[in-house]
C-alpha positions as a Python dict, from the first residue, in 0.01 Angstrom:
ca = {
    (1, 'M'): (0, 0, 0),
    (2, 'T'): (373, 69, 2),
    (3, 'K'): (307, 430, 89),
    (4, 'D'): (86, 328, 384),
    (5, 'R'): (354, 91, 514),
    (6, 'T'): (610, 372, 490),
    (7, 'I'): (389, 604, 695),
    (8, 'M'): (323, 336, 954),
    (9, 'T'): (691, 263, 1004),
    (10, 'I'): (800, 626, 1045),
    (11, 'H'): (786, 775, 1394),
    (12, 'R'): (720, 1145, 1447),
    (13, 'I'): (1079, 1209, 1555),
    (14, 'E'): (1211, 1034, 1245),
    (15, 'Y'): (984, 1260, 1041),
    (16, 'V'): (1114, 1571, 1222),
    (17, 'I'): (1472, 1472, 1134),
    (18, 'L'): (1377, 1418, 769),
    (19, 'C'): (1169, 1735, 741),
    (20, 'S'): (1441, 1952, 898),
    (21, 'A'): (1676, 1871, 609),
    (22, 'I'): (1446, 1889, 307),
    (23, 'K'): (1602, 2217, 184),
    (24, 'N'): (1949, 2229, 334),
    (25, 'Y'): (2199, 2015, 518),
    (26, 'E'): (2132, 2015, 893),
    (27, 'T'): (2281, 1891, 1220),
    (28, 'L'): (2113, 1648, 1455),
    (29, 'K'): (2222, 1866, 1745),
    (30, 'N'): (2025, 2160, 1605),
    (31, 'V'): (1720, 1943, 1546),
    (32, 'G'): (1725, 1819, 1904),
    (33, 'S'): (1755, 2174, 2037),
    (34, 'D'): (1498, 2331, 1802),
    (35, 'W'): (1235, 2066, 1867),
    (36, 'E'): (1320, 2013, 2238),
    (37, 'L'): (1392, 1646, 2188),
    (38, 'S'): (1597, 1435, 2424),
    (39, 'H'): (1934, 1306, 2310),
    (40, 'A'): (1802, 954, 2351),
    (41, 'E'): (1510, 1020, 2116),
    (42, 'V'): (1726, 1185, 1849),
    (43, 'A'): (1996, 916, 1875),
    (44, 'V'): (1753, 627, 1834),
    (45, 'A'): (1550, 794, 1555),
    (46, 'A'): (1860, 901, 1362),
    (47, 'D'): (2012, 556, 1400),
    (48, 'R'): (1699, 405, 1244),
    (49, 'L'): (1712, 652, 955),
    (50, 'F'): (2079, 576, 889),
    (51, 'Q'): (2004, 204, 890),
    (52, 'K'): (1714, 252, 647),
    (53, 'G'): (1939, 452, 414),
    (54, 'Y'): (1721, 763, 441),
    (55, 'I'): (1998, 993, 564),
    (56, 'L'): (2375, 1012, 538),
    (57, 'A'): (2630, 1227, 721),
    (58, 'G'): (2940, 1428, 649),
    (59, 'F'): (3220, 1606, 830),
    (60, 'P'): (3356, 1951, 745),
    (61, 'T'): (3730, 1965, 682),
    (62, 'E'): (3986, 2244, 689),
    (63, 'D'): (4010, 2253, 310),
    (64, 'L'): (3632, 2319, 295),
    (65, 'G'): (3588, 2005, 87),
    (66, 'G'): (3442, 1790, 361),
    (67, 'V'): (3384, 1417, 380),
    (68, 'Q'): (3037, 1289, 293),
    (69, 'D'): (2826, 976, 235),
    (70, 'L'): (2889, 831, 580),
    (71, 'S'): (2652, 633, 798),
    (72, 'L'): (2702, 725, 1162),
    (73, 'T'): (2699, 463, 1436),
    (74, 'R'): (2492, 512, 1750),
    (75, 'S'): (2804, 608, 1947),
    (76, 'E'): (2903, 863, 1679),
    (77, 'I'): (2552, 1011, 1684),
    (78, 'Q'): (2572, 1043, 2063),
    (79, 'A'): (2919, 1203, 2037),
    (80, 'H'): (2778, 1458, 1791),
    (81, 'L'): (2483, 1537, 2018),
    (82, 'D'): (2727, 1586, 2306),
    (83, 'G'): (2929, 1835, 2103),
    (84, 'K'): (3226, 1601, 2064),
    (85, 'L'): (3185, 1537, 1691),
    (86, 'N'): (3123, 1806, 1428),
    (87, 'A'): (2895, 1649, 1169),
    (88, 'F'): (2601, 1733, 944),
    (89, 'Y'): (2340, 1511, 780),
    (90, 'Y'): (2128, 1517, 466),
    (91, 'L'): (1859, 1318, 288),
    (92, 'T'): (1941, 1047, 40),
    (93, 'P'): (1716, 1005, -266),
    (94, 'Q'): (1538, 729, -69),
    (95, 'G'): (1495, 965, 224),
    (96, 'G'): (1356, 1232, -7),
    (97, 'A'): (1114, 982, -158),
    (98, 'C'): (1002, 877, 190),
    (99, 'W'): (938, 1239, 285),
    (100, 'E'): (741, 1292, -37),
    (101, 'A'): (529, 985, 34),
    (102, 'L'): (451, 1127, 378),
    (103, 'C'): (391, 1492, 289),
    (104, 'H'): (262, 1493, -72),
    (105, 'P'): (446, 1816, -170),
    (106, 'D'): (304, 2033, -447),
    (107, 'W'): (624, 2126, -631),
    (108, 'H'): (428, 2379, -842),
    (109, 'K'): (401, 2590, -524),
    (110, 'Y'): (768, 2557, -435),
    (111, 'F'): (999, 2842, -532),
    (112, 'G'): (1359, 2935, -470),
    (113, 'G'): (1601, 3213, -551),
    (114, 'Y'): (1792, 3476, -362),
    (115, 'L'): (1744, 3829, -236),
    (116, 'A'): (1955, 4145, -206),
    (117, 'R'): (2249, 4147, -443),
    (118, 'G'): (2377, 4501, -486),
    (119, 'I'): (2352, 4669, -828),
    (120, 'D'): (2375, 5041, -746),
    (121, 'I'): (2438, 5089, -375),
    (122, 'E'): (2415, 5469, -387),
    (123, 'K'): (2067, 5456, -543),
    (124, 'G'): (1964, 5161, -329),
    (125, 'V'): (1908, 4936, -630),
    (126, 'L'): (1932, 4564, -559),
    (127, 'Q'): (1881, 4249, -764),
    (128, 'S'): (1689, 3936, -685),
    (129, 'E'): (1564, 3626, -861),
    (130, 'I'): (1278, 3379, -828),
    (131, 'I'): (1276, 3025, -968),
    (132, 'C'): (968, 2805, -987),
    (133, 'Q'): (801, 2540, -1202),
    (134, 'N'): (493, 2760, -1214),
    (135, 'R'): (542, 3080, -1418),
    (136, 'Q'): (204, 3215, -1309),
    (137, 'L'): (311, 3189, -946),
    (138, 'I'): (622, 3396, -1020),
    (139, 'E'): (420, 3655, -1210),
    (140, 'H'): (182, 3693, -917),
    (141, 'L'): (470, 3720, -670),
    (142, 'L'): (610, 4009, -872),
    (143, 'T'): (282, 4198, -825),
    (144, 'I'): (286, 4167, -443),
    (145, 'T'): (655, 4206, -355),
    (146, 'E'): (577, 4521, -155),
    (147, 'H'): (350, 4315, 70),
    (148, 'V'): (552, 3995, 112),
    (149, 'F'): (917, 4087, 41),
    (150, 'D'): (922, 4461, 130),
    (151, 'Q'): (1043, 4531, -224),
    (152, 'T'): (937, 4765, -502),
    (153, 'V'): (1014, 4605, -837),
    (154, 'I'): (1171, 4841, -1090),
    (155, 'V'): (942, 4789, -1389),
    (156, 'G'): (1119, 4685, -1707),
    (157, 'T'): (1418, 4521, -1536),
    (158, 'E'): (1267, 4170, -1540),
    (159, 'V'): (1468, 3914, -1740),
    (160, 'W'): (1308, 3571, -1789),
    (161, 'E'): (1482, 3242, -1858),
    (162, 'N'): (1364, 2884, -1915),
    (163, 'I'): (1552, 2622, -1712),
    (164, 'E'): (1570, 2251, -1787),
    (165, 'F'): (1635, 2007, -1504),
    (166, 'W'): (1605, 2250, -1215),
    (167, 'K'): (1779, 2130, -897),
    (168, 'A'): (1507, 2247, -663),
    (169, 'T'): (1683, 2103, -359),
    (170, 'Y'): (2010, 1915, -321),
    (171, 'W'): (1819, 1586, -357),
    (172, 'K'): (1529, 1682, -588),
    (173, 'T'): (1555, 1771, -959),
    (174, 'L'): (1249, 1887, -1152),
    (175, 'P'): (1223, 1860, -1532),
    (176, 'K'): (1183, 2231, -1597),
    (177, 'A'): (1138, 2570, -1433),
    (178, 'Y'): (1126, 2941, -1499),
    (179, 'R'): (1363, 3200, -1358),
    (180, 'V'): (1319, 3575, -1347),
    (181, 'R'): (1588, 3819, -1242),
    (182, 'Y'): (1475, 4170, -1153),
    (183, 'Q'): (1594, 4486, -987),
    (184, 'Y'): (1418, 4645, -692),
    (185, 'Q'): (1442, 4898, -413),
    (186, 'N'): (1360, 4835, -50),
    (187, 'F'): (1007, 4934, 46),
    (188, 'E'): (906, 5044, 396),
    (189, 'W'): (556, 5125, 507),
    (190, 'C'): (317, 5085, 797),
    (191, 'I'): (-59, 5090, 825),
    (192, 'D'): (-202, 5398, 995),
    (193, 'S'): (-525, 5603, 988),
    (194, 'N'): (-432, 5752, 650),
    (195, 'T'): (-377, 5420, 475),
    (196, 'P'): (-641, 5363, 202),
    (197, 'Q'): (-875, 5074, 275),
    (198, 'E'): (-806, 4916, -64),
    (199, 'W'): (-436, 4900, 19),
    (200, 'I'): (-509, 4732, 353),
    (201, 'E'): (-734, 4480, 180),
    (202, 'K'): (-472, 4408, -88),
    (203, 'D'): (-212, 4355, 182),
    (204, 'R'): (-437, 4113, 366),
    (205, 'Q'): (-510, 3914, 49),
    (206, 'A'): (-144, 3909, -53),
    (207, 'K'): (-29, 3780, 283),
    (208, 'Q'): (-307, 3519, 289),
    (209, 'W'): (-211, 3393, -58),
    (210, 'Y'): (158, 3389, 35),
    (211, 'W'): (85, 3194, 354),
    (212, 'E'): (-95, 2931, 148),
    (213, 'I'): (195, 2908, -99),
    (214, 'L'): (445, 2859, 183),
    (215, 'H'): (242, 2558, 296),
    (216, 'W'): (340, 2360, -11),
    (217, 'Y'): (327, 2022, 162),
    (218, 'T'): (105, 1858, 420),
    (219, 'K'): (211, 1753, 766),
    (220, 'P'): (120, 1390, 832),
    (221, 'E'): (-22, 1252, 1154),
    (222, 'L'): (237, 1008, 1281),
    (223, 'D'): (304, 779, 1573),
    (224, 'T'): (414, 974, 1880),
    (225, 'N'): (426, 682, 2122),
    (226, 'P'): (774, 662, 2283),
    (227, 'S'): (745, 284, 2309),
    (228, 'S'): (719, 265, 1930),
    (229, 'L'): (1045, 453, 1890),
    (230, 'F'): (1224, 237, 2146),
    (231, 'E'): (1050, -89, 2057),
    (232, 'D'): (1371, -269, 1961),
    (233, 'V'): (1616, -81, 2182),
    (234, 'A'): (1611, 28, 2544),
    (235, 'P'): (1620, 404, 2606),
    (236, 'I'): (1965, 530, 2686),
    (237, 'S'): (2017, 530, 3059),
    (238, 'Y'): (2291, 763, 3167),
    (239, 'A'): (2298, 602, 3508),
    (240, 'A'): (2387, 270, 3350),
    (241, 'L'): (2692, 437, 3196),
    (242, 'A'): (2799, 595, 3525),
    (243, 'E'): (3157, 583, 3630),
    (244, 'T'): (3300, 846, 3862),
    (245, 'P'): (3241, 1222, 3831),
    (246, 'N'): (3518, 1418, 3663),
    (247, 'P'): (3660, 1685, 3904),
    (248, 'Q'): (3727, 1918, 3610),
    (249, 'V'): (3361, 1903, 3506),
    (250, 'E'): (3252, 1960, 3867),
    (251, 'Y'): (3470, 2270, 3882),
    (252, 'L'): (3337, 2390, 3546),
    (253, 'L'): (2978, 2363, 3667),
    (254, 'L'): (3068, 2562, 3978),
    (255, 'K'): (3252, 2828, 3778),
    (256, 'C'): (2965, 2876, 3532),
    (257, 'A'): (2732, 2961, 3823),
    (258, 'V'): (2961, 3205, 4005),
    (259, 'I'): (2802, 3517, 3856),
    (260, 'F'): (2458, 3404, 3735),
    (261, 'N'): (2212, 3175, 3909),
    (262, 'N'): (1978, 3117, 3615),
    (263, 'N'): (2185, 2881, 3398),
    (264, 'G'): (2052, 2540, 3308),
    (265, 'L'): (2278, 2236, 3317),
    (266, 'I'): (2162, 2164, 2963),
    (267, 'D'): (2288, 2507, 2853),
    (268, 'I'): (2629, 2455, 3014),
    (269, 'A'): (2661, 2108, 2860),
    (270, 'S'): (2593, 2256, 2517),
    (271, 'S'): (2814, 2566, 2544),
    (272, 'E'): (3105, 2381, 2706),
    (273, 'H'): (3078, 2072, 2482),
    (274, 'L'): (3018, 1834, 2772),
    (275, 'S'): (2853, 1500, 2718),
    (276, 'H'): (2528, 1443, 2903),
    (277, 'V'): (2690, 1155, 3089),
    (278, 'E'): (2976, 1360, 3235),
    (279, 'T'): (2739, 1648, 3310),
    (280, 'L'): (2500, 1413, 3486),
    (281, 'L'): (2770, 1257, 3702),
    (282, 'A'): (2930, 1588, 3800),
    (283, 'A'): (2597, 1760, 3874),
    (284, 'D'): (2472, 1464, 4080),
    (285, 'S'): (2791, 1475, 4285),
    (286, 'L'): (2754, 1849, 4349),
    (287, 'F'): (2384, 1816, 4442),
    (288, 'Q'): (2457, 1534, 4683),
    (289, 'K'): (2742, 1726, 4847),
    (290, 'G'): (2520, 2033, 4891),
    (291, 'D'): (2733, 2253, 4663),
    (292, 'I'): (2450, 2340, 4423),
    (293, 'K'): (2073, 2352, 4429),
    (294, 'A'): (1811, 2396, 4158),
    (295, 'T'): (1507, 2602, 4078),
    (296, 'V'): (1248, 2390, 3899),
    (297, 'F'): (985, 2546, 3672),
    (298, 'A'): (644, 2392, 3614),
    (299, 'D'): (639, 2505, 3249),
    (300, 'E'): (766, 2778, 3018),
    (301, 'Y'): (522, 3028, 3169),
    (302, 'D'): (642, 2971, 3526),
    (303, 'A'): (871, 3268, 3592),
    (304, 'E'): (931, 3212, 3965),
    (305, 'G'): (979, 2838, 3989),
    (306, 'T'): (1039, 2629, 4300),
    (307, 'P'): (1383, 2697, 4453),
    (308, 'D'): (1608, 2494, 4685),
    (309, 'V'): (1549, 2167, 4501),
    (310, 'V'): (1806, 1890, 4519),
    (311, 'L'): (1770, 1710, 4189),
    (312, 'T'): (1804, 1335, 4184),
    (313, 'M'): (1996, 1161, 3908),
    (314, 'A'): (1664, 1088, 3734),
    (315, 'G'): (1568, 1456, 3762),
    (316, 'I'): (1900, 1569, 3617),
    (317, 'Q'): (1856, 1325, 3329),
    (318, 'D'): (1505, 1458, 3264),
    (319, 'H'): (1645, 1812, 3259),
    (320, 'L'): (1927, 1721, 3019),
    (321, 'D'): (1675, 1547, 2793),
    (322, 'G'): (1452, 1854, 2786),
    (323, 'R'): (1167, 1710, 2991),
    (324, 'L'): (1229, 1922, 3300),
    (325, 'K'): (1290, 2298, 3297),
    (326, 'A'): (1535, 2396, 3568),
    (327, 'S'): (1825, 2625, 3654),
    (328, 'Y'): (2095, 2571, 3913),
    (329, 'Y'): (2295, 2789, 4148),
    (330, 'L'): (2570, 2774, 4409),
    (331, 'T'): (2493, 2733, 4775),
    (332, 'P'): (2717, 2928, 5019),
    (333, 'Q'): (2903, 2601, 5062),
    (334, 'G'): (2943, 2569, 4684),
    (335, 'G'): (3065, 2928, 4663),
    (336, 'A'): (3323, 2862, 4934),
    (337, 'K'): (3434, 2548, 4751),
    (338, 'W'): (3484, 2745, 4429),
    (339, 'E'): (3683, 3009, 4619),
    (340, 'A'): (3909, 2743, 4768),
    (341, 'M'): (3978, 2610, 4418),
    (342, 'A'): (4001, 2936, 4220),
    (343, 'H'): (4153, 3177, 4478),
    (344, 'P'): (3966, 3485, 4352),
    (345, 'D'): (4104, 3835, 4406),
    (346, 'W'): (3781, 4015, 4494),
    (347, 'N'): (3959, 4349, 4475),
    (348, 'K'): (3964, 4301, 4096),
    (349, 'F'): (3595, 4211, 4074),
    (350, 'L'): (3440, 4426, 3800),
    (351, 'I'): (3121, 4408, 3596),
    (352, 'A'): (3074, 4645, 3300),
    (353, 'N'): (2702, 4632, 3229),
    (354, 'F'): (2581, 4872, 2962),
    (355, 'L'): (2321, 4623, 2839),
    (356, 'S'): (2117, 4565, 3156),
    (357, 'I'): (2259, 4220, 3217),
    (358, 'F'): (2059, 4054, 3493),
    (359, 'P'): (2108, 4069, 3789),
    (360, 'Y'): (2333, 4378, 3782),
    (361, 'E'): (2218, 4737, 3748),
    (362, 'E'): (2316, 4920, 3433),
    (363, 'G'): (2655, 5082, 3454),
    (364, 'I'): (2980, 4958, 3609),
    (365, 'I'): (3004, 4785, 3943),
    (366, 'G'): (3319, 4679, 4122),
    (367, 'T'): (3513, 4654, 4446),
    (368, 'E'): (3779, 4919, 4379),
    (369, 'R'): (3686, 5269, 4264),
    (370, 'E'): (4030, 5318, 4108),
    (371, 'I'): (3979, 5019, 3876),
    (372, 'I'): (3636, 5147, 3769),
    (373, 'E'): (3787, 5489, 3694),
    (374, 'Q'): (4060, 5325, 3485),
    (375, 'L'): (3796, 5137, 3287),
    (376, 'L'): (3601, 5458, 3225),
    (377, 'A'): (3921, 5613, 3088),
    (378, 'V'): (3966, 5342, 2823),
    (379, 'D'): (3615, 5198, 2767),
    (380, 'S'): (3595, 5354, 2419),
    (381, 'L'): (3889, 5136, 2313),
    (382, 'I'): (3792, 4800, 2462),
    (383, 'L'): (3415, 4788, 2512),
    (384, 'I'): (3131, 4777, 2263),
    (385, 'H'): (2968, 5065, 2451),
    (386, 'E'): (3139, 5370, 2599),
    (387, 'H'): (3018, 5609, 2864),
    (388, 'I'): (2943, 5975, 2791),
    (389, 'P'): (3180, 6184, 3005),
    (390, 'G'): (3010, 6412, 3255),
    (391, 'T'): (2708, 6185, 3308),
    (392, 'E'): (2866, 5967, 3581),
    (393, 'N'): (2669, 5918, 3902),
    (394, 'W'): (2865, 5736, 4177),
    (395, 'N'): (2721, 5530, 4462),
    (396, 'V'): (2906, 5363, 4750),
    (397, 'L'): (2764, 5020, 4829),
    (398, 'E'): (2797, 4912, 5193),
    (399, 'P'): (2771, 4617, 5212),
    (400, 'F'): (2843, 4518, 4853),
    (401, 'Q'): (2641, 4226, 4710),
    (402, 'A'): (2903, 4122, 4453),
    (403, 'T'): (2719, 3804, 4350),
    (404, 'Y'): (2401, 3636, 4465),
    (405, 'W'): (2607, 3431, 4715),
    (406, 'K'): (2899, 3662, 4800),
    (407, 'T'): (2883, 3984, 5006),
    (408, 'L'): (3182, 4215, 5048),
    (409, 'P'): (3221, 4507, 5293),
    (410, 'R'): (3227, 4778, 5028),
    (411, 'G'): (3188, 4831, 4657),
    (412, 'Y'): (3110, 5104, 4403),
    (413, 'H'): (2851, 5149, 4133),
    (414, 'V'): (2863, 5418, 3866),
    (415, 'S'): (2566, 5476, 3640),
    (416, 'C'): (2612, 5686, 3328),
    (417, 'E'): (2473, 5757, 2987),
    (418, 'H'): (2644, 5562, 2712),
    (419, 'K'): (2663, 5510, 2338),
    (420, 'S'): (2806, 5259, 2093),
    (421, 'S'): (3182, 5285, 2060),
    (422, 'D'): (3312, 5414, 1727),
    (423, 'F'): (3649, 5244, 1771),
    (424, 'C'): (3695, 4923, 1570),
    (425, 'P'): (4007, 4721, 1665),
    (426, 'W'): (3977, 4503, 1355),
    (427, 'K'): (4026, 4813, 1138),
    (428, 'L'): (4373, 4879, 1275),
    (429, 'D'): (4630, 4856, 996),
    (430, 'D'): (4967, 4990, 886),
    (431, 'N'): (4813, 5334, 829),
    (432, 'T'): (4690, 5367, 1189),
    (433, 'P'): (4899, 5613, 1392),
    (434, 'V'): (5145, 5432, 1618),
    (435, 'E'): (5020, 5609, 1931),
    (436, 'I'): (4664, 5484, 1869),
    (437, 'V'): (4785, 5126, 1829),
    (438, 'E'): (4995, 5150, 2146),
    (439, 'E'): (4706, 5302, 2341),
    (440, 'Y'): (4474, 5023, 2232),
    (441, 'E'): (4728, 4749, 2311),
    (442, 'Q'): (4799, 4891, 2658),
    (443, 'A'): (4428, 4924, 2736),
    (444, 'S'): (4358, 4570, 2614),
    (445, 'Q'): (4645, 4426, 2819),
    (446, 'W'): (4526, 4609, 3131),
    (447, 'Y'): (4169, 4488, 3086),
    (448, 'E'): (4275, 4129, 3023),
    (449, 'N'): (4471, 4141, 3348),
    (450, 'V'): (4172, 4276, 3539),
    (451, 'K'): (3946, 4005, 3398),
    (452, 'K'): (4182, 3741, 3537),
    (453, 'W'): (4049, 3792, 3888),
    (454, 'Y'): (4061, 3422, 3971),
    (455, 'T'): (4274, 3126, 3872),
    (456, 'D'): (4137, 2814, 3706),
    (457, 'P'): (4296, 2527, 3897),
    (458, 'S'): (4494, 2255, 3722),
    (459, 'L'): (4308, 1941, 3822),
}
């Protein structure tokens, strides 16, 4: 009866938070992103779990010790989700017991260990270990390592050990277990027309057995009704928290769309550590002024989307909460506004694209040929990829579409064959010839100057 009550009082999103941390500490921000949950859903569900004593939180510290056993408030949870607070969470013993009551794990199928510790690097000999309550499971794993671990066990290297009170996870201790350490070599193979049928059948059976072992607990059917999650608290309304848009955030949203027109506001909020509230207010202001527009996608399979959409505040909130897939871009007016604020020097505009970065063609594109030639002269020192001399093919671009919203009278594009650079700046040391160090430092300083082709305003 207690178990049934536990299941009835756990919402699916609460379960997702619990399940995400059954093996290792986790962050609520990662859970929200991985499961495409809104901040409101994660905040409310996590708050309930903290109040029930099922999870606790900690903060990393500079001395690597960290601070643990904290119960976050709703505002602290929201700050973490907005990237303002670096925190992790983990299950308490009560939280672990709740998860067990929901999922009925078979701990005899659970195994741990590690892979790939070097023993003899020249011979490619590595060491691994497997720990499990079930010795027969370990013994069977050792017979199929080529199929499930891409390993060939070196026969005779196995060393067994009995373990009492095995800490299977950070919150779960089992009374006993078995551990085997063994040496192995990496195994590579592929199925082709010459592969014996018995090998193919053994591979199929091994993978099927391993798949069943990996499913060592059941996934319960839980309440997914949003009203159940928010039954005692109103969903977070960003509009209710609205103040005035921050000009710095407005500028940041404009700047992040200068080159690419396929960014999502949710991506910018995450990468720039902006709260959803300040992102919402700034984006709404820019949409209403006509500085940005959006492309809205029907679903993940919609590649084209519907462009020229002016998102409402509700639409922006849906996008930030993961319910609406959209990207945004500058209008000509928005581009002109960014130019008035950043004062770009378009003569320095330069894109080194050896990785086919959309929307630019592979190669180097820029306004001034002289700058491109200077980059080609030092690319082996400052770029991950360097061109192969003699393969350059130059094109004059008239007019020059520098960005999706900005056209210049003339530009240049050079395509060329390229390879990974062999130069590693982090390997420079006291033994490096002085002229090499000076050449690298001069090239780096020149490139940093070129990359400063506009000025971030002080707002």
